[in-house]
C-alpha positions in Angstrom: 48.0 108.4 121.7 51.7 108.6 123.5 54.5 106.4 122.3 55.2 103.2 124.7 58.9 103.0 125.8 59.6 100.2 123.4 58.2 102.3 120.3 60.6 105.1 121.5 63.6 102.7 121.7 62.6 101.2 118.3 62.8 104.6 116.8 65.9 106.1 118.3 67.9 102.7 118.0 66.3 100.4 115.3 69.3 97.9 115.3 69.6 97.8 119.2 66.0 96.9 119.3 65.9 94.5 116.3 68.7 92.4 118.1 67.7 92.8 121.7 68.7 89.6 123.3 65.9 89.6 126.2 62.2 89.7 125.8 60.3 92.5 127.4 57.2 90.0 128.0 58.1 86.9 129.9 57.6 83.7 127.7 58.0 85.8 124.5 60.8 84.9 122.1 63.5 87.7 122.0 63.5 90.0 119.1 67.1 88.9 118.2 65.9 85.2 117.6 62.8 86.4 115.6 65.0 88.8 113.6 67.1 86.1 112.6 64.5 83.6 111.8 62.6 86.5 109.7 65.9 87.0 107.8 66.5 83.3 107.1 62.9 82.9 105.9 63.4 86.1 103.6 66.5 84.5 102.0 65.0 81.3 101.5 61.8 82.6 99.8 64.0 85.2 97.9 66.0 82.4 96.3 63.1 80.2 95.7 61.2 82.9 94.0 64.2 83.9 91.8 64.8 80.4 90.6 61.0 79.1 90.4 59.6 82.1 88.9 62.1 82.6 86.2 62.0 79.0 85.0 58.2 79.1 85.0 58.3 82.4 83.1 61.0 80.6 80.5 58.6 77.7 80.2 55.4 79.6 79.4 57.2 81.9 77.1 59.5 79.8 75.1 57.9 76.2 75.4 54.1 77.0 75.6 54.5 80.3 73.3 52.3 82.5 75.6 52.8 86.1 75.5 54.9 87.6 78.1 52.4 90.1 79.4 49.8 87.3 79.9 52.4 85.5 82.0 53.3 88.5 84.0 49.5 88.9 84.7 48.9 85.3 85.6 51.9 85.5 88.0 50.7 88.9 89.6 47.3 87.6 89.8 48.4 84.3 91.7 50.7 86.3 93.9 47.9 88.8 94.8 45.6 85.8 95.7 48.5 84.2 97.9 48.9 87.7 99.6 45.2 87.7 100.6 44.6 84.1 101.1 47.4 83.1 103.2 46.9 85.5 106.1 43.3 84.4 106.1 43.9 80.8 106.3 46.3 81.2 109.0 44.0 83.2 110.9 41.2 80.4 110.4 43.9 77.8 111.9 44.8 80.2 114.7 41.1 80.5 116.0 40.0 76.9 115.1 39.2 75.0 118.5 38.5 71.3 118.9 35.6 69.7 120.6 37.8 69.2 123.5 38.8 73.0 123.8 42.3 72.4 122.4 43.9 74.5 119.6 45.7 73.2 116.5 49.4 72.2 117.8 52.3 71.7 115.6 
């Protein structure tokens, strides 16, 4: 399958492609805006994960006196479940139509 022009530009100049000010498709958000939203969400999630997970881990090991391996396995299992569950829930919400034919709006 041959590459599209957009894919070729993304490979040759990835930063220029990510921070493109105009969209290729009318009515679509520019990649620059999407990139900044993604970077902001990444930073927010990274900080929340660092603060929340460390405190939870310390609480489980120091207060509840659970084994560190067990706490690591629990948080890993919850993260794996979250990685599978979130896209499925999002797909269900995106594909749901109400009786009058409308979709769920924010």
